SELOTI-518009 format. One record per residue: residue in one letter; x, y, z of N, C-alpha, C in turn. Coordinates in nm, 3 decimals, decimal comma. Atoms other than C-alpha are relative to their C-alpha. Layout:
<rest=A | nX=X | nY=Y | nZ=Z | caX=X | caY=Y | caZ=Z | cX=X | cY=Y | cZ=Z>;
...
END
This chain:
<rest=M | nX=0,085 | nY=-0,118 | nZ=0,000 | caX=0,000 | caY=0,000 | caZ=0,000 | cX=0,089 | cY=0,124 | cZ=0,000>;
<rest=S | nX=-0,078 | nY=-0,123 | nZ=0,013 | caX=0,123 | caY=0,348 | caZ=-0,079 | cX=0,001 | cY=0,079 | cZ=0,131>;
<rest=K | nX=-0,007 | nY=-0,085 | nZ=-0,120 | caX=0,226 | caY=0,603 | caZ=0,182 | cX=-0,125 | cY=0,085 | cZ=0,015>;
<rest=F | nX=0,121 | nY=-0,082 | nZ=-0,006 | caX=-0,074 | caY=0,819 | caZ=0,093 | cX=-0,114 | cY=-0,079 | cZ=0,063>;
<rest=F | nX=0,111 | nY=0,079 | nZ=-0,049 | caX=-0,324 | caY=0,541 | caZ=0,158 | cX=0,027 | cY=-0,063 | cZ=0,136>;
<rest=E | nX=-0,035 | nY=0,052 | nZ=-0,133 | caX=-0,135 | caY=0,417 | caZ=0,468 | cX=-0,027 | cY=0,101 | cZ=0,110>;
<rest=S | nX=0,019 | nY=-0,106 | nZ=-0,099 | caX=-0,190 | caY=0,749 | caZ=0,642 | cX=-0,129 | cY=-0,021 | cZ=0,079>;
<rest=D | nX=0,118 | nY=0,012 | nZ=-0,085 | caX=-0,427 | caY=0,726 | caZ=0,938 | cX=-0,103 | cY=0,106 | cZ=-0,033>;
<rest=E | nX=0,090 | nY=-0,110 | nZ=0,034 | caX=-0,574 | caY=1,062 | caZ=0,841 | cX=-0,076 | cY=-0,031 | cZ=-0,129>;
<rest=V | nX=0,064 | nY=0,035 | nZ=0,127 | caX=-0,645 | caY=0,944 | caZ=0,485 | cX=-0,100 | cY=-0,114 | cZ=0,022>;
<rest=Q | nX=0,091 | nY=0,112 | nZ=-0,029 | caX=-0,796 | caY=0,618 | caZ=0,612 | cX=-0,125 | cY=0,048 | cZ=0,073>;
<rest=A | nX=0,115 | nY=-0,054 | nZ=-0,074 | caX=-1,020 | caY=0,810 | caZ=0,854 | cX=-0,092 | cY=0,080 | cZ=-0,093>;
<rest=E | nX=0,080 | nY=-0,081 | nZ=0,093 | caX=-1,132 | caY=1,046 | caZ=0,578 | cX=-0,076 | cY=-0,090 | cZ=-0,097>;
<rest=I | nX=0,067 | nY=0,096 | nZ=0,089 | caX=-1,213 | caY=0,755 | caZ=0,344 | cX=-0,118 | cY=-0,064 | cZ=0,073>;
<rest=R | nX=0,109 | nY=0,059 | nZ=-0,079 | caX=-1,419 | caY=0,591 | caZ=0,620 | cX=-0,114 | cY=0,100 | cZ=0,019>;
<rest=S | nX=0,100 | nY=-0,104 | nZ=-0,022 | caX=-1,599 | caY=0,918 | caZ=0,694 | cX=-0,082 | cY=0,026 | cZ=-0,127>;
<rest=I | nX=0,070 | nY=-0,022 | nZ=0,127 | caX=-1,683 | caY=0,977 | caZ=0,328 | cX=-0,093 | cY=-0,117 | cZ=-0,030>;
<rest=F | nX=0,083 | nY=0,118 | nZ=0,027 | caX=-1,810 | caY=0,621 | caZ=0,288 | cX=-0,121 | cY=-0,004 | cZ=0,093>;
<rest=E | nX=0,112 | nY=0,003 | nZ=-0,095 | caX=-2,022 | caY=0,639 | caZ=0,605 | cX=-0,104 | cY=0,107 | cZ=-0,034>;
<rest=N | nX=0,093 | nY=-0,107 | nZ=0,038 | caX=-2,173 | caY=0,973 | caZ=0,501 | cX=-0,076 | cY=-0,038 | cZ=-0,126>;
<rest=Y | nX=0,064 | nY=0,041 | nZ=0,125 | caX=-2,241 | caY=0,842 | caZ=0,152 | cX=-0,106 | cY=-0,106 | cZ=0,027>;
<rest=H | nX=0,093 | nY=0,109 | nZ=-0,029 | caX=-2,405 | caY=0,527 | caZ=0,286 | cX=-0,126 | cY=0,052 | cZ=0,069>;
<rest=T | nX=0,114 | nY=-0,059 | nZ=-0,071 | caX=-2,629 | caY=0,724 | caZ=0,523 | cX=-0,089 | cY=0,079 | cZ=-0,095>;
<rest=L | nX=0,077 | nY=-0,082 | nZ=0,093 | caX=-2,734 | caY=0,967 | caZ=0,250 | cX=-0,068 | cY=-0,086 | cZ=-0,107>;
<rest=A | nX=0,057 | nY=0,087 | nZ=0,103 | caX=-2,788 | caY=0,695 | caZ=-0,011 | cX=-0,120 | cY=-0,077 | cZ=0,054>;
<rest=T | nX=0,111 | nY=0,072 | nZ=-0,062 | caX=-3,009 | caY=0,501 | caZ=0,228 | cX=-0,121 | cY=0,092 | cZ=0,018>;
<rest=A | nX=0,109 | nY=-0,096 | nZ=-0,023 | caX=-3,215 | caY=0,812 | caZ=0,308 | cX=-0,064 | cY=0,048 | cZ=-0,131>;
<rest=T | nX=0,050 | nY=-0,049 | nZ=0,128 | caX=-3,258 | caY=0,899 | caZ=-0,061 | cX=-0,128 | cY=-0,072 | cZ=-0,041>;
<rest=D | nX=0,121 | nY=0,076 | nZ=0,033 | caX=-3,518 | caY=0,624 | caZ=-0,101 | cX=-0,125 | cY=0,059 | cZ=0,065>;
<rest=R | nX=0,114 | nY=-0,055 | nZ=-0,074 | caX=-3,740 | caY=0,801 | caZ=0,153 | cX=-0,017 | cY=0,150 | cZ=-0,023>;
<rest=L | nX=-0,003 | nY=-0,146 | nZ=0,018 | caX=-3,676 | caY=1,154 | caZ=0,023 | cX=-0,138 | cY=0,060 | cZ=-0,030>;
<rest=K | nX=0,130 | nY=-0,056 | nZ=0,038 | caX=-4,020 | caY=1,206 | caZ=-0,129 | cX=-0,099 | cY=0,001 | cZ=0,116>;
<rest=Y | nX=0,089 | nY=0,005 | nZ=-0,116 | caX=-4,182 | caY=1,125 | caZ=0,207 | cX=0,043 | cY=0,096 | cZ=0,112>;
<rest=L | nX=-0,051 | nY=-0,089 | nZ=-0,103 | caX=-3,972 | caY=1,374 | caZ=0,405 | cX=-0,068 | cY=0,137 | cZ=-0,004>;
<rest=T | nX=0,052 | nY=-0,137 | nZ=-0,006 | caX=-4,092 | caY=1,713 | caZ=0,520 | cX=0,096 | cY=0,093 | cZ=-0,074>;
<rest=K | nX=-0,083 | nY=-0,099 | nZ=0,069 | caX=-3,960 | caY=2,023 | caZ=0,346 | cX=0,131 | cY=0,027 | cZ=0,076>;
<rest=P | nX=-0,125 | nY=-0,024 | nZ=-0,074 | caX=-3,709 | caY=2,098 | caZ=0,628 | cX=0,096 | cY=-0,120 | cZ=-0,005>;
<rest=K | nX=-0,084 | nY=0,121 | nZ=0,005 | caX=-3,584 | caY=1,737 | caZ=0,624 | cX=0,063 | cY=-0,018 | cZ=-0,139>;
<rest=R | nX=-0,056 | nY=0,007 | nZ=0,136 | caX=-3,539 | caY=1,745 | caZ=0,244 | cX=0,112 | cY=0,101 | cZ=-0,016>;
<rest=L | nX=-0,106 | nY=-0,103 | nZ=0,007 | caX=-3,340 | caY=2,069 | caZ=0,276 | cX=0,122 | cY=-0,043 | cZ=0,081>;
<rest=E | nX=-0,111 | nY=0,052 | nZ=-0,082 | caX=-3,132 | caY=1,910 | caZ=0,552 | cX=0,078 | cY=-0,107 | cZ=-0,078>;
<rest=H | nX=-0,064 | nY=0,105 | nZ=0,081 | caX=-3,064 | caY=1,612 | caZ=0,323 | cX=0,088 | cY=0,064 | cZ=-0,109>;
<rest=I | nX=-0,078 | nY=-0,070 | nZ=0,103 | caX=-2,950 | caY=1,849 | caZ=0,048 | cX=0,125 | cY=0,062 | cZ=0,062>;
<rest=D | nX=-0,116 | nY=-0,060 | nZ=-0,067 | caX=-2,722 | caY=2,034 | caZ=0,293 | cX=0,106 | cY=-0,106 | cZ=0,033>;
<rest=K | nX=-0,094 | nY=0,108 | nZ=-0,032 | caX=-2,567 | caY=1,706 | caZ=0,406 | cX=0,068 | cY=-0,054 | cZ=-0,126>;
<rest=T | nX=-0,057 | nY=0,048 | nZ=0,126 | caX=-2,518 | caY=1,598 | caZ=0,045 | cX=0,103 | cY=0,100 | cZ=-0,053>;
<rest=K | nX=-0,096 | nY=-0,103 | nZ=0,042 | caX=-2,351 | caY=1,931 | caZ=-0,039 | cX=0,126 | cY=-0,008 | cZ=0,085>;
<rest=A | nX=-0,117 | nY=0,013 | nZ=-0,088 | caX=-2,122 | caY=1,885 | caZ=0,263 | cX=0,084 | cY=-0,121 | cZ=-0,040>;
<rest=L | nX=-0,073 | nY=0,119 | nZ=0,045 | caX=-2,031 | caY=1,536 | caZ=0,140 | cX=0,077 | cY=0,030 | cZ=-0,129>;
<rest=I | nX=-0,069 | nY=-0,036 | nZ=0,124 | caX=-1,947 | caY=1,674 | caZ=-0,204 | cX=0,124 | cY=0,083 | cZ=0,031>;
<rest=E | nX=-0,117 | nY=-0,082 | nZ=-0,038 | caX=-1,717 | caY=1,931 | caZ=-0,042 | cX=0,110 | cY=-0,087 | cZ=0,059>;
<rest=K | nX=-0,100 | nY=0,091 | nZ=-0,057 | caX=-1,543 | caY=1,656 | caZ=0,158 | cX=0,069 | cY=-0,079 | cZ=-0,111>;
<rest=Q | nX=-0,056 | nY=0,078 | nZ=0,110 | caX=-1,497 | caY=1,454 | caZ=-0,161 | cX=0,092 | cY=0,086 | cZ=-0,086>;
<rest=K | nX=-0,085 | nY=-0,090 | nZ=0,078 | caX=-1,358 | caY=1,756 | caZ=-0,345 | cX=0,135 | cY=0,020 | cZ=0,069>;
<rest=I | nX=-0,125 | nY=-0,017 | nZ=-0,076 | caX=-1,103 | caY=1,811 | caZ=-0,069 | cX=0,084 | cY=-0,126 | cZ=-0,008>;
<rest=F | nX=-0,075 | nY=0,126 | nZ=0,007 | caX=-1,009 | caY=1,444 | caZ=-0,070 | cX=0,062 | cY=-0,018 | cZ=-0,138>;
<rest=F | nX=-0,055 | nY=0,016 | nZ=0,135 | caX=-0,969 | caY=1,439 | caZ=-0,448 | cX=0,116 | cY=0,097 | cZ=-0,024>;
<rest=T | nX=-0,111 | nY=-0,095 | nZ=0,012 | caX=-0,752 | caY=1,750 | caZ=-0,429 | cX=0,124 | cY=-0,053 | cZ=0,072>;
<rest=R | nX=-0,113 | nY=0,061 | nZ=-0,072 | caX=-0,534 | caY=1,580 | caZ=-0,166 | cX=0,059 | cY=-0,116 | cZ=-0,079>;
<rest=L | nX=-0,045 | nY=0,112 | nZ=0,084 | caX=-0,517 | caY=1,271 | caZ=-0,387 | cX=0,081 | cY=0,053 | cZ=-0,118>;
<rest=S | nX=-0,069 | nY=-0,059 | nZ=0,115 | caX=-0,415 | caY=1,489 | caZ=-0,682 | cX=0,138 | cY=0,051 | cZ=0,039>;
<rest=L | nX=-0,130 | nY=-0,048 | nZ=-0,047 | caX=-0,138 | caY=1,651 | caZ=-0,481 | cX=0,094 | cY=-0,116 | cZ=0,030>;
<rest=A | nX=-0,082 | nY=0,117 | nZ=-0,032 | caX=-0,014 | caY=1,313 | caZ=-0,359 | cX=0,043 | cY=-0,074 | cZ=-0,126>;
<rest=A | nX=-0,028 | nY=0,073 | nZ=0,125 | caX=-0,020 | caY=1,179 | caZ=-0,717 | cX=0,136 | cY=0,035 | cZ=-0,059>;
<rest=S | nX=-0,130 | nY=-0,038 | nZ=0,055 | caX=0,298 | caY=1,369 | caZ=-0,798 | cX=0,114 | cY=-0,080 | cZ=0,063>;
<rest=E | nX=-0,105 | nY=0,075 | nZ=-0,069 | caX=0,492 | caY=1,154 | caZ=-0,549 | cX=-0,037 | cY=-0,145 | cZ=0,030>;
<rest=D | nX=0,048 | nY=0,132 | nZ=-0,040 | caX=0,283 | caY=0,842 | caZ=-0,501 | cX=-0,065 | cY=-0,069 | cZ=-0,120>;
<rest=E | nX=0,045 | nY=0,070 | nZ=0,121 | caX=0,230 | caY=0,590 | caZ=-0,780 | cX=-0,144 | cY=-0,050 | cZ=0,010>;
<rest=E | nX=0,138 | nY=0,048 | nZ=-0,017 | caX=-0,091 | caY=0,438 | caZ=-0,637 | cX=-0,099 | cY=0,116 | cZ=-0,005>;
<rest=A | nX=0,087 | nY=-0,118 | nZ=0,004 | caX=-0,242 | caY=0,782 | caZ=-0,586 | cX=-0,013 | cY=0,049 | cZ=-0,144>;
<rest=A | nX=0,002 | nY=-0,044 | nZ=0,140 | caX=-0,145 | caY=0,876 | caZ=-0,943 | cX=-0,088 | cY=-0,092 | cZ=-0,084>;
<rest=D | nX=0,080 | nY=0,096 | nZ=0,075 | caX=-0,302 | caY=0,558 | caZ=-1,078 | cX=-0,149 | cY=0,020 | cZ=0,029>;
<rest=L | nX=0,140 | nY=-0,019 | nZ=-0,035 | caX=-0,626 | caY=0,613 | caZ=-0,887 | cX=-0,053 | cY=0,131 | cZ=-0,059>;
<rest=K | nX=0,041 | nY=-0,128 | nZ=0,057 | caX=-0,642 | caY=0,977 | caZ=-0,997 | cX=-0,026 | cY=-0,015 | cZ=-0,150>;
<rest=T | nX=0,015 | nY=0,022 | nZ=0,144 | caX=-0,595 | caY=0,871 | caZ=-1,360 | cX=-0,128 | cY=-0,077 | cZ=-0,030>;
<rest=R | nX=0,120 | nY=0,081 | nZ=0,023 | caX=-0,869 | caY=0,608 | caZ=-1,336 | cX=-0,128 | cY=0,079 | cZ=0,031>;
<rest=I | nX=0,117 | nY=-0,081 | nZ=-0,036 | caX=-1,112 | caY=0,845 | caZ=-1,162 | cX=-0,026 | cY=0,105 | cZ=-0,108>;
<rest=T | nX=0,014 | nY=-0,103 | nZ=0,103 | caX=-1,047 | caY=1,117 | caZ=-1,420 | cX=-0,054 | cY=-0,061 | cZ=-0,129>;
<rest=A | nX=0,049 | nY=0,067 | nZ=0,121 | caX=-1,101 | caY=0,872 | caZ=-1,707 | cX=-0,148 | cY=-0,033 | cZ=0,013>;
<rest=M | nX=0,140 | nY=0,033 | nZ=-0,021 | caX=-1,431 | caY=0,761 | caZ=-1,555 | cX=-0,086 | cY=0,127 | cZ=-0,009>;
<rest=A | nX=0,075 | nY=-0,126 | nZ=0,007 | caX=-1,547 | caY=1,122 | caZ=-1,511 | cX=-0,011 | cY=0,047 | cZ=-0,144>;
<rest=Q | nX=0,001 | nY=-0,042 | nZ=0,140 | caX=-1,451 | caY=1,197 | caZ=-1,871 | cX=-0,094 | cY=-0,087 | cZ=-0,083>;
<rest=T | nX=0,094 | nY=0,090 | nZ=0,068 | caX=-1,652 | caY=0,894 | caZ=-1,986 | cX=-0,142 | cY=0,054 | cZ=0,009>;
<rest=F | nX=0,133 | nY=-0,056 | nZ=-0,021 | caX=-1,956 | caY=1,070 | caZ=-1,845 | cX=-0,011 | cY=0,146 | cZ=-0,045>;
<rest=G | nX=0,006 | nY=-0,132 | nZ=0,060 | caX=-1,870 | caY=1,397 | caZ=-2,019 | cX=0,053 | cY=0,115 | cZ=0,085>;
<rest=Y | nX=-0,057 | nY=-0,104 | nZ=-0,086 | caX=-1,694 | caY=1,583 | caZ=-1,738 | cX=0,149 | cY=0,017 | cZ=-0,031>;
<rest=R | nX=-0,143 | nY=-0,028 | nZ=0,019 | caX=-1,351 | caY=1,744 | caZ=-1,760 | cX=0,083 | cY=-0,088 | cZ=0,095>;
<rest=D | nX=-0,064 | nY=0,082 | nZ=-0,102 | caX=-1,249 | caY=1,569 | caZ=-1,437 | cX=-0,101 | cY=-0,015 | cZ=0,114>;
<rest=L | nX=0,092 | nY=0,024 | nZ=-0,110 | caX=-1,400 | caY=1,469 | caZ=-1,104 | cX=-0,046 | cY=0,130 | cZ=0,065>;
<rest=L | nX=0,040 | nY=-0,127 | nZ=-0,060 | caX=-1,400 | caY=1,824 | caZ=-0,971 | cX=-0,110 | cY=0,067 | cZ=-0,081>;
<rest=D | nX=0,105 | nY=-0,051 | nZ=0,087 | caX=-1,607 | caY=1,931 | caZ=-1,271 | cX=-0,132 | cY=-0,073 | cZ=0,029>;
<rest=C | nX=0,118 | nY=0,081 | nZ=-0,033 | caX=-1,850 | caY=1,647 | caZ=-1,193 | cX=-0,060 | cY=0,047 | cZ=0,133>;
<rest=F | nX=0,048 | nY=-0,047 | nZ=-0,131 | caX=-1,873 | caY=1,758 | caZ=-0,829 | cX=-0,065 | cY=0,137 | cZ=-0,011>;
<rest=D | nX=0,058 | nY=-0,134 | nZ=0,018 | caX=-1,937 | caY=2,118 | caZ=-0,936 | cX=-0,139 | cY=-0,008 | cZ=-0,061>;
<rest=K | nX=0,131 | nY=0,015 | nZ=0,065 | caX=-2,224 | caY=2,007 | caZ=-1,160 | cX=-0,101 | cY=-0,060 | cZ=0,099>;
<rest=M | nX=0,088 | nY=0,058 | nZ=-0,100 | caX=-2,368 | caY=1,793 | caZ=-0,881 | cX=-0,045 | cY=0,107 | cZ=0,100>;
<rest=F | nX=0,030 | nY=-0,106 | nZ=-0,094 | caX=-2,349 | caY=2,089 | caZ=-0,644 | cX=-0,103 | cY=0,097 | cZ=-0,059>;
<rest=E | nX=0,095 | nY=-0,089 | nZ=0,068 | caX=-2,528 | caY=2,312 | caZ=-0,898 | cX=-0,140 | cY=-0,061 | cZ=-0,003>;
<rest=T | nX=0,128 | nY=0,070 | nZ=0,003 | caX=-2,803 | caY=2,053 | caZ=-0,932 | cX=-0,068 | cY=0,003 | cZ=0,136>;
<rest=L | nX=0,056 | nY=-0,005 | nZ=-0,135 | caX=-2,848 | caY=2,043 | caZ=-0,556 | cX=-0,050 | cY=0,140 | cZ=0,036>;
<rest=V | nX=0,043 | nY=-0,139 | nZ=-0,025 | caX=-2,868 | caY=2,423 | caZ=-0,538 | cX=-0,134 | cY=0,025 | cZ=-0,069>;
<rest=K | nX=0,127 | nY=-0,017 | nZ=0,073 | caX=-3,143 | caY=2,418 | caZ=-0,803 | cX=-0,114 | cY=-0,075 | cZ=0,069>;
<rest=A | nX=0,101 | nY=0,077 | nZ=-0,071 | caX=-3,330 | caY=2,146 | caZ=-0,615 | cX=-0,040 | cY=0,070 | cZ=0,129>;
<rest=E | nX=0,024 | nY=-0,075 | nZ=-0,123 | caX=-3,296 | caY=2,347 | caZ=-0,296 | cX=-0,091 | cY=0,120 | cZ=-0,027>;
<rest=E | nX=0,082 | nY=-0,116 | nZ=0,036 | caX=-3,444 | caY=2,653 | caZ=-0,469 | cX=-0,144 | cY=-0,041 | cZ=-0,028>;
<rest=K | nX=0,135 | nY=0,048 | nZ=0,030 | caX=-3,742 | caY=2,450 | caZ=-0,590 | cX=-0,076 | cY=-0,036 | cZ=0,128>;
<rest=I | nX=0,064 | nY=0,040 | nZ=-0,125 | caX=-3,811 | caY=2,319 | caZ=-0,241 | cX=-0,040 | cY=0,121 | cZ=0,083>;
<rest=R | nX=0,027 | nY=-0,120 | nZ=-0,080 | caX=-3,793 | caY=2,662 | caZ=-0,080 | cX=-0,119 | cY=0,069 | cZ=-0,061>;
END
């Protein structure tokens, strides 16, 4: 395992992102039954998760210059984002964030 992924801080952040994602994904099934304030709270939590992921991807990108595994993962993630028509993962996150802002405006 690479030094980047061996870091306790990186491992904790990966766990946190996964746990947040899992909680939000599970709640998404019930979204249409939630009250307006709860739907807005869900959107806020999703936006916070996107920000965490953006920070993590930026850290991964910085580590990629010195860490082969990080560079490989960054390359694969970027290729996947490009497959879906995005410049890179940060572009994808920005579009997701914009979509959430629009959904938030509709709910308000």
